[in-house]
BALOBA-1460 file (C-alpha; in Angstrom, 3 decimals):
// residues 56
<rec num="1" residu="x" x="2.544" y="26.723" z="13.658"/>
<rec num="2" residu="x" x="3.480" y="23.801" z="11.475"/>
<rec num="3" residu="x" x="4.560" y="20.703" z="13.442"/>
<rec num="4" residu="x" x="8.028" y="20.410" z="11.909"/>
<rec num="5" residu="x" x="8.685" y="24.120" z="12.315"/>
<rec num="6" residu="x" x="7.610" y="23.885" z="15.956"/>
<rec num="7" residu="x" x="9.875" y="20.852" z="16.445"/>
<rec num="8" residu="x" x="12.791" y="22.790" z="14.977"/>
<rec num="9" residu="x" x="12.115" y="25.833" z="17.139"/>
<rec num="10" residu="x" x="11.532" y="23.967" z="20.388"/>
<rec num="11" residu="x" x="14.663" y="21.853" z="19.995"/>
<rec num="12" residu="x" x="16.826" y="24.479" z="18.336"/>
<rec num="13" residu="x" x="17.429" y="22.251" z="15.318"/>
<rec num="14" residu="x" x="18.723" y="23.425" z="11.983"/>
<rec num="15" residu="x" x="16.980" y="22.414" z="8.780"/>
<rec num="16" residu="x" x="19.855" y="20.007" z="8.077"/>
<rec num="17" residu="x" x="19.569" y="18.366" z="11.488"/>
<rec num="18" residu="x" x="15.830" y="17.919" z="11.113"/>
<rec num="19" residu="x" x="16.263" y="16.504" z="7.610"/>
<rec num="20" residu="x" x="18.782" y="13.977" z="8.920"/>
<rec num="21" residu="x" x="16.443" y="12.903" z="11.725"/>
<rec num="22" residu="x" x="13.525" y="12.470" z="9.339"/>
<rec num="23" residu="x" x="15.668" y="10.561" z="6.863"/>
<rec num="24" residu="x" x="16.914" y="8.219" z="9.604"/>
<rec num="25" residu="x" x="13.339" y="7.578" z="10.757"/>
<rec num="26" residu="x" x="12.171" y="6.808" z="7.250"/>
<rec num="27" residu="x" x="15.185" y="4.607" z="6.655"/>
<rec num="28" residu="x" x="14.326" y="2.636" z="9.778"/>
<rec num="29" residu="x" x="10.727" y="1.988" z="8.709"/>
<rec num="30" residu="x" x="11.137" y="1.601" z="4.943"/>
<rec num="31" residu="x" x="13.216" y="-0.683" z="2.759"/>
<rec num="32" residu="x" x="15.857" y="0.945" z="0.560"/>
<rec num="33" residu="x" x="13.567" y="0.688" z="-2.447"/>
<rec num="34" residu="x" x="10.589" y="2.183" z="-0.585"/>
<rec num="35" residu="x" x="12.757" y="4.994" z="0.716"/>
<rec num="36" residu="x" x="14.046" y="5.759" z="-2.755"/>
<rec num="37" residu="x" x="10.484" y="5.835" z="-4.127"/>
<rec num="38" residu="x" x="9.334" y="8.065" z="-1.269"/>
<rec num="39" residu="x" x="12.129" y="10.568" z="-1.906"/>
<rec num="40" residu="x" x="11.559" y="10.578" z="-5.661"/>
<rec num="41" residu="x" x="7.816" y="11.141" z="-5.209"/>
<rec num="42" residu="x" x="8.485" y="13.952" z="-2.757"/>
<rec num="43" residu="x" x="10.734" y="15.798" z="-5.196"/>
<rec num="44" residu="x" x="8.395" y="15.162" z="-8.113"/>
<rec num="45" residu="x" x="5.511" y="16.738" z="-6.166"/>
<rec num="46" residu="x" x="7.724" y="19.630" z="-5.175"/>
<rec num="47" residu="x" x="8.723" y="20.164" z="-8.802"/>
<rec num="48" residu="x" x="5.059" y="20.089" z="-9.867"/>
<rec num="49" residu="x" x="4.221" y="22.818" z="-7.362"/>
<rec num="50" residu="x" x="7.084" y="24.969" z="-8.616"/>
<rec num="51" residu="x" x="6.027" y="24.467" z="-12.238"/>
<rec num="52" residu="x" x="2.442" y="25.458" z="-11.392"/>
<rec num="53" residu="x" x="3.664" y="28.668" z="-9.780"/>
<rec num="54" residu="x" x="5.805" y="29.484" z="-12.792"/>
<rec num="55" residu="x" x="2.861" y="29.031" z="-15.163"/>
<rec num="56" residu="x" x="0.731" y="31.642" z="-13.387"/>
């Protein structure tokens, strides 16, 4: 089982709750600029994956 999925299941967390926890952790360790870059890169990679699937 994937670690985040297991964390959600074991602690009965919703996707929104887990997202908030992860965001707070990242915000603690990264500057605002680094956090913004991290989020943008995440969504760019996600978009690339979606585009690849649509091309097949």
